[in-house]
C-alpha positions as CSV (number, residue, x, y, z in Angstrom):
1,M,83.4,122.6,75.5
2,R,82.5,118.9,75.2
3,P,84.8,116.4,76.8
4,I,85.9,113.4,74.9
5,A,84.5,110.2,76.5
6,T,87.6,107.9,76.8
7,H,91.2,107.5,75.8
8,S,90.4,104.3,74.0
9,A,87.7,106.0,71.8
10,Q,90.2,108.7,70.9
11,H,92.9,106.1,70.1
12,K,90.4,104.3,67.8
13,A,89.6,107.6,66.1
14,T,93.3,108.3,65.4
15,R,94.6,104.8,64.8
16,N,94.3,105.0,61.0
17,K,96.1,108.3,60.8
18,P,99.6,107.9,59.3
19,M,102.4,108.0,61.9
20,R,105.4,110.0,61.4
21,G,108.1,107.3,61.1
22,N,109.9,106.0,64.2
23,A,113.0,107.9,62.8
24,A,111.4,111.0,64.1
25,L,111.0,109.6,67.6
26,P,113.8,109.7,70.3
27,M,115.5,106.3,70.9
28,P,115.3,103.9,72.6
29,A,111.8,105.0,73.8
30,G,110.7,105.6,70.2
31,R,111.3,101.9,69.3
32,H,108.3,100.5,71.2
33,L,107.3,102.5,74.2
34,L,106.1,105.6,72.4
35,P,104.3,103.6,69.6
36,L,102.6,101.6,72.3
37,L,101.3,104.7,74.0
38,R,100.1,106.0,70.7
39,D,98.4,102.7,69.7
40,P,98.1,99.6,71.8
41,A,97.8,97.5,68.6
42,H,101.6,97.9,68.3
43,A,101.9,95.2,70.9
44,R,100.7,92.5,68.5
45,G,104.0,92.6,66.6
46,M,106.4,92.7,69.6
47,R,108.7,89.8,70.6
48,L,109.6,88.9,74.2
49,A,113.0,90.6,73.7
50,D,111.3,93.8,72.7
51,W,109.2,93.7,75.9
52,D,112.3,93.4,78.1
53,Q,113.6,96.8,77.1
54,T,110.2,98.4,76.9
55,L,109.2,97.3,80.4
56,R,112.4,98.7,81.8
57,L,111.9,102.0,80.1
58,A,108.2,102.2,81.2
59,R,109.2,101.4,84.8
60,H,111.9,104.1,84.8
61,A,109.4,106.6,83.4
62,R,106.7,105.5,86.0
63,L,104.4,104.5,83.2
64,L,103.9,100.8,83.8
65,G,100.4,101.5,85.2
66,P,99.2,103.8,82.4
67,L,100.6,101.4,79.8
68,G,99.0,98.4,81.4
69,H,95.6,100.1,81.5
70,R,95.8,101.1,77.8
71,L,96.7,97.6,76.8
72,Q,94.0,96.0,78.9
73,A,91.5,98.3,77.2
74,D,92.4,96.7,73.9
75,P,91.7,92.9,74.5
76,P,93.0,91.7,71.1
77,S,96.3,93.3,71.8
78,W,96.4,92.3,75.5
79,D,95.7,88.7,74.6
80,Q,98.8,88.5,72.5
81,I,101.1,89.8,75.2
82,P,103.2,87.0,76.9
83,A,101.9,86.1,80.3
84,R,105.1,87.1,82.1
85,V,104.9,90.5,80.5
86,Q,101.2,90.8,81.5
87,G,102.4,90.1,85.1
88,H,104.7,93.2,85.1
89,L,102.0,95.4,83.6
90,Q,99.4,94.1,86.1
91,A,101.9,94.9,88.9
92,G,102.1,98.4,87.7
93,I,98.3,98.7,87.6
94,N,98.1,97.3,91.2
95,D,100.8,99.7,92.5
96,A,99.0,102.7,91.0
97,A,95.8,101.6,92.6
98,Y,97.6,101.4,96.0
99,H,99.0,105.0,95.5
100,A,95.5,106.2,94.5
101,Q,94.2,104.9,97.7
102,L,96.9,106.7,99.6
103,V,96.0,109.9,98.0
104,R,92.3,109.4,98.8
105,M,93.2,108.7,102.5
106,E,95.4,111.8,102.6
107,L,92.6,114.0,101.1
108,R,90.1,112.7,103.8
109,D,92.5,113.6,106.5
110,L,93.2,117.1,105.0
111,E,89.4,117.6,104.7
112,Q,89.1,117.2,108.4
113,A,92.0,119.5,109.2
114,L,91.2,122.4,106.9
115,P,88.4,124.9,107.8
116,S,85.1,123.9,106.1
117,D,84.6,127.5,104.7
118,L,88.1,127.6,103.1
119,S,88.2,127.3,99.3
120,V,90.7,124.5,98.5
121,T,91.6,123.5,94.9
122,L,93.4,120.3,94.0
123,L,96.2,120.4,91.4
124,K,97.7,117.7,89.1
125,G,97.5,114.1,90.2
126,A,95.0,114.5,93.0
127,A,92.7,116.6,90.8
128,Y,92.9,114.1,88.0
129,L,92.1,111.3,90.4
130,L,89.0,112.9,92.0
131,Q,87.7,114.0,88.7
132,D,88.0,110.4,87.5
133,L,89.9,111.5,84.3
134,P,91.0,108.6,82.1
135,L,94.6,109.9,82.3
136,A,94.6,109.1,86.1
137,R,94.2,105.4,85.4
138,G,97.5,103.8,86.3
139,R,99.1,107.1,87.3
140,T,101.1,107.2,90.5
141,P,101.0,110.6,92.2
142,N,104.2,111.8,94.0
143,D,102.3,114.0,96.5
144,V,99.1,116.0,97.1
145,D,99.1,119.5,95.7
146,L,96.6,122.0,97.2
147,L,95.9,125.6,96.0
148,V,94.5,128.4,98.1
149,R,94.3,132.1,97.6
150,R,97.3,134.0,98.8
151,A,95.1,135.7,101.4
152,D,94.1,132.3,102.8
153,L,97.6,130.8,102.8
154,E,98.4,131.5,106.5
155,T,95.0,130.2,107.6
156,A,95.5,126.9,105.7
157,E,99.1,126.6,106.9
158,Q,98.2,127.1,110.6
159,A,95.3,124.7,110.3
160,L,97.5,122.0,109.0
161,K,100.2,122.6,111.6
162,R,97.6,122.4,114.4
163,A,96.4,119.1,113.0
164,G,99.9,117.7,113.1
165,W,101.5,118.3,109.7
166,R,105.1,119.5,109.9
167,M,107.3,121.3,107.4
168,A,110.5,119.6,106.1
169,V,112.8,122.7,105.8
170,Q,116.6,122.3,106.0
171,S,117.5,125.9,106.6
172,A,116.2,129.4,107.2
173,Y,117.4,130.3,103.7
174,D,115.3,127.5,102.1
175,E,112.2,128.6,104.0
176,H,112.8,132.2,102.9
177,Y,113.2,131.0,99.3
178,Y,109.8,129.2,99.4
179,R,108.0,132.0,101.2
180,E,109.3,135.0,99.2
181,W,110.1,133.6,95.7
182,S,108.2,130.4,95.2
183,H,104.6,129.6,94.5
184,E,104.2,127.2,97.4
185,L,105.2,126.7,101.0
186,P,107.9,124.1,102.0
187,P,106.5,120.6,101.8
188,L,104.4,119.4,104.7
189,R,104.1,115.8,106.0
190,Y,102.1,114.2,108.8
191,P,104.3,111.9,110.8
192,G,103.9,108.4,109.5
193,H,102.1,109.4,106.3
194,P,103.8,108.4,103.0
195,L,102.8,111.4,101.0
196,E,103.9,115.0,101.2
197,V,101.5,117.9,100.9
198,D,102.4,121.0,98.8
199,L,100.4,124.1,99.7
200,H,100.3,126.5,96.7
201,H,99.1,130.0,96.3
202,S,99.7,130.1,92.6
203,I,100.8,127.7,89.8
204,T,104.0,129.7,88.9
205,P,106.8,131.1,91.1
206,V,106.4,134.8,91.7
207,T,109.8,135.4,90.1
208,S,109.4,133.2,87.0
209,R,109.6,134.4,83.5
210,T,106.2,132.9,82.7
211,R,103.8,134.2,85.4
212,A,100.2,132.9,85.2
213,D,97.3,135.3,85.9
214,D,96.0,134.2,89.3
215,A,92.8,136.2,89.0
216,L,91.9,134.2,85.9
217,L,92.7,131.0,87.6
218,F,90.5,131.6,90.7
219,A,87.7,133.0,88.6
220,D,87.2,129.7,86.8
221,L,87.5,127.1,89.6
222,R,85.1,124.2,89.2
223,P,83.6,122.1,92.0
224,I,84.6,118.4,92.0
225,P,81.3,116.4,92.4
226,N,80.9,114.5,95.7
227,S,83.9,116.4,97.2
228,R,84.6,119.5,99.2
229,Y,87.5,120.3,96.8
230,Q,87.6,122.2,93.6
231,A,89.7,121.9,90.4
232,L,91.1,124.4,88.0
233,G,89.0,125.1,84.9
234,P,89.7,122.6,82.0
235,L,91.8,125.1,80.0
236,D,93.8,126.1,83.1
237,Q,94.5,122.4,83.9
238,I,96.1,122.2,80.5
239,I,98.0,125.4,80.9
240,H,99.2,124.3,84.4
241,A,100.5,121.0,83.0
242,V,102.2,122.9,80.1
243,I,103.9,125.3,82.6
244,H,104.9,122.5,85.0
245,L,106.6,120.5,82.3
246,F,108.2,123.2,80.1
247,Q,109.1,125.8,82.7
248,D,109.1,124.2,86.2
249,S,111.0,121.0,85.4
250,E,114.6,120.3,84.4
251,L,113.2,118.4,81.3
252,N,114.8,115.2,82.6
253,N,112.8,111.9,82.3
254,E,109.5,113.8,81.7
255,L,107.6,111.5,79.4
256,R,105.0,111.1,82.1
257,G,104.4,114.9,82.1
258,L,103.9,114.8,78.3
259,L,101.5,111.9,78.6
260,D,99.5,114.0,81.1
261,L,99.2,116.7,78.6
262,D,98.2,114.3,75.9
263,G,95.4,113.0,78.1
264,L,94.2,116.5,79.1
265,L,94.1,117.7,75.5
266,R,92.1,114.6,74.4
267,Q,89.8,114.9,77.3
268,F,88.9,118.6,77.2
269,L,89.3,119.7,73.6
270,D,87.0,118.7,70.7
271,S,86.1,121.5,68.2
272,E,88.3,124.0,66.4
273,Q,86.7,126.6,68.7
274,D,88.0,124.8,71.8
275,W,91.6,125.0,70.4
276,R,91.2,128.7,69.6
277,I,90.0,129.3,73.2
278,L,93.0,127.4,74.5
279,I,95.4,129.5,72.5
280,D,93.7,132.7,73.8
281,R,94.0,131.3,77.4
282,A,97.7,130.5,77.0
283,R,98.2,134.1,75.8
284,A,96.4,135.5,78.8
285,H,98.7,133.4,81.1
286,H,101.8,134.4,79.1
287,A,102.5,130.8,78.2
288,S,102.1,130.8,74.4
289,R,105.6,129.7,73.6
290,L,105.4,126.9,76.3
291,L,102.2,125.8,74.7
292,W,103.8,125.6,71.3
293,Y,106.4,123.2,72.7
294,A,103.7,121.1,74.4
295,L,101.6,120.7,71.3
296,H,104.7,120.0,69.1
297,Y,105.9,117.2,71.2
298,C,102.5,115.8,72.0
299,R,101.7,115.6,68.3
300,T,105.2,114.3,67.3
301,W,105.8,111.8,70.1
302,L,102.3,110.7,71.1
303,G,100.2,111.3,68.1
304,T,97.9,113.8,69.9
305,P,95.3,115.0,67.4
306,V,96.4,118.6,67.3
307,P,94.8,120.4,64.4
308,E,97.1,122.2,61.9
309,P,97.7,125.0,61.4
310,L,97.2,126.8,64.7
311,E,97.4,130.5,65.3
312,L,100.3,130.0,67.7
313,P,103.6,131.7,67.1
314,A,106.5,129.3,66.8
315,P,109.8,130.1,68.6
316,P,112.7,131.3,66.4
317,A,114.3,128.6,64.4
318,L,117.6,128.5,66.3
319,T,115.7,128.3,69.6
320,R,113.6,125.4,68.3
321,V,116.7,123.5,67.2
322,A,118.5,124.1,70.5
323,F,115.5,123.1,72.6
324,D,114.9,120.0,70.5
325,W,118.5,118.9,70.9
326,V,118.1,119.1,74.7
327,F,114.6,117.6,75.0
328,R,115.1,114.7,72.7
329,R,118.2,113.6,74.8
330,S,116.8,114.4,78.3
331,G,113.0,114.1,78.1
332,P,112.5,110.4,77.3
333,P,113.4,107.6,79.8
334,K,116.8,105.9,79.6
335,L,117.7,102.3,80.2
336,P,118.8,102.4,83.9
337,D,121.6,100.0,83.4
338,K,123.1,101.9,80.4
339,R,125.6,104.7,80.9
340,S,124.4,108.1,79.6
341,T,126.2,109.4,76.6
342,L,128.1,112.7,76.8
343,A,125.3,114.3,74.7
344,Q,122.7,113.1,77.2
345,R,124.7,114.4,80.2
346,L,125.2,117.8,78.5
347,A,121.5,117.9,77.7
348,R,120.6,117.3,81.3
349,Q,122.9,120.1,82.4
350,A,121.4,122.4,79.8
351,G,117.9,121.5,81.0
352,Q,118.9,122.2,84.6
353,A,120.4,125.6,83.6
354,R,117.2,126.5,81.7
355,Y,115.1,125.6,84.7
356,H,116.9,128.0,87.0
357,Y,117.0,130.7,84.3
358,R,113.3,130.6,83.8
359,R,112.4,130.6,87.5
360,M,114.5,133.7,88.6
361,P,115.8,137.0,87.2
362,A,119.5,137.2,86.7
363,G,120.4,139.0,89.9
364,L,118.4,136.7,92.1
365,L,119.6,133.6,90.3
366,A,123.3,134.7,90.8
367,R,122.6,135.2,94.5
368,H,120.8,131.9,94.8
369,L,123.5,129.9,93.0
370,L,126.3,131.6,95.0
371,H,124.6,130.7,98.3
372,K,124.0,127.1,97.2
373,G,127.6,126.8,96.0
374,W,128.9,128.2,99.3
375,I,126.8,125.7,101.3
376,K,128.3,122.8,99.3
377,V,131.9,124.0,99.7
378,T,131.6,124.6,103.5
379,A,129.8,121.2,103.9
380,K,132.7,119.4,102.3
381,N,135.2,121.1,104.6
382,R,133.5,120.1,107.8
């Protein structure tokens, strides 16, 4: 499996491919933000008024840094951007660099706290950063995600607590939820540190409808050069991003997650054989339908070079239509000063309901929602 060298090289390779018209893209992000992410040359035809809306959308989606990096990598396009717009994009790049340094500092502290013989794997943003993947350029991680084997979970937790990390748990019920039904412990934070640490023992909740094969994950861990940490295998990094976006999120303002997927696919897949192996891997992790959604939206919204046809079963037609209605209205960023439409609010509610449905079986979900509802009612009456 040969990695693709850079995002810019891949963009050049796909630049001359016909785009599906902007009518197929969700608005307002489809007007300029998505075309810019597909091809930086789109910037050459933009006016200052176009940039005003685009910058607000990119900031809301936490994509100012990635967008700035992509545009700077194409000097003919960057040189035609107004100076005041360049300033906003450069600020996004600088902010991302600051957050990347925070992650590196947190990882150094964690390295000292965790036993040296403990196998620790980085997930998502921290893994992308330490692997120096192109998609990490300009990206601002929310937290630091660690993965250990279930048998090592208590060892890792106690080591972090001895070193000063503390759990932010609001109730005994919440702690029970994390420990019994989730794939991670409650978030940990060292006093004064800006980033939380999420300690995982899997990449999917133990009660979820899509349940990854942990044995496969741990059998294909890869060492990160010049680091004590490991990363998931390339295919499992893609599958994890797929599951995180299309099962473990509420589908609201998730363009950044889709851009992560675009970057991983461009980075790790090259030949037709690579794509066939990815499909087999998704099947082994019970994530074939989620992968179908990921490839569909990456190809349609971001121009990801996904070969056609793929031996990947599509969801039923009515399911596709319903999902598309929800994701087109909830997934892209919205202008923060514009009131959401009724359709957008309904789509967000549907995405939230789907999120809970996919994480828990019906009986457990009913119990969980009743408990949370009771807490809200009693809190209002205090």
